[in-house]
C-alpha positions, 0 to 999 in steps of 0.5 A: 544503517540508514542515514539522514540522506537516505531519509531525504532521498526516500522523501524526495523520490516519493515527492516527485513520482506519481507511483509508490516508490520502492523502499527497503522492507526494513525501512521503518526499523532503520528509521526508528534506530536512526531517530533513537541514536540522534535523540540520544546524541542530542540529549547530551548536555556538554559544552564541548560538543554544543555545535555538534549537539545543535546540529544533531538536534536540527538534523533530528527535527528535519529527519522527523519532518521528512519521515512524516512527509514521506508517510503522508505522500505514501498514504495519499498514493495508497488512497488513490490506488484504493479508488482506482481499484474500487472503480476498475476492480483491478490494481496491479500497480505499486502493490509490490512497493507497499510495506506490510502495514501499507498492504494491510491498510490498502486491503482494509480500505478496499473492504470499507469501500466495497461495504459502502458500495454494497450498502448504496447498491442495496439501497438503490435496488430496494432488495437483498441480492446475492453477491456474485463477485469476489475481489481477488489478489493474484499470487502468481502470473496468470495467462489469458483465459476465457471466462464463463461467458466466453469473453477473454480475461487477463492476463494477470500479473502477480500482485494484481487485483481483479473483480471476478465472478465467484465461480472463476475466483474459486477455481483460481483460489483452489489452484493456488494462483490467487486469494480472495480479498473480499466480496463485491 
């Protein structure tokens, strides 16, 4: 069972770190349960417990504020990771610390940025061109290898994203070492 101090600590750690902090996978469910319990206690109208109810109401308000702050800070960090991944084609950092809905947000934002980049490139070139690269997410560690052009690639770690030629991406996907996130 989560406590006010757990929410406070999660928000504090997120506030003072540049990296996305690890939080339990069931954190949202536990916070929802905590808030529900506090709402039930604070909605009681008994004079005998008025100090307890007043304190609980204040703690509920503070917990909601802290939780919202935590989510905003995490979103900012995810947006920053999207920008880094869009520019470099690689994003291994913090992917494992994302909750399921945050991973989905990251992937959808990456698709939006890639779509925007394609439109800009298409407008600048003035012609339709074939998409030659794909953005992939590694499902396991991959040692250094040579690409089709003879240059070294990797090593890559589980959870890392990379922009690669379709041919290499296809080999990695078919071998079960990666999955396609989108075309670039």
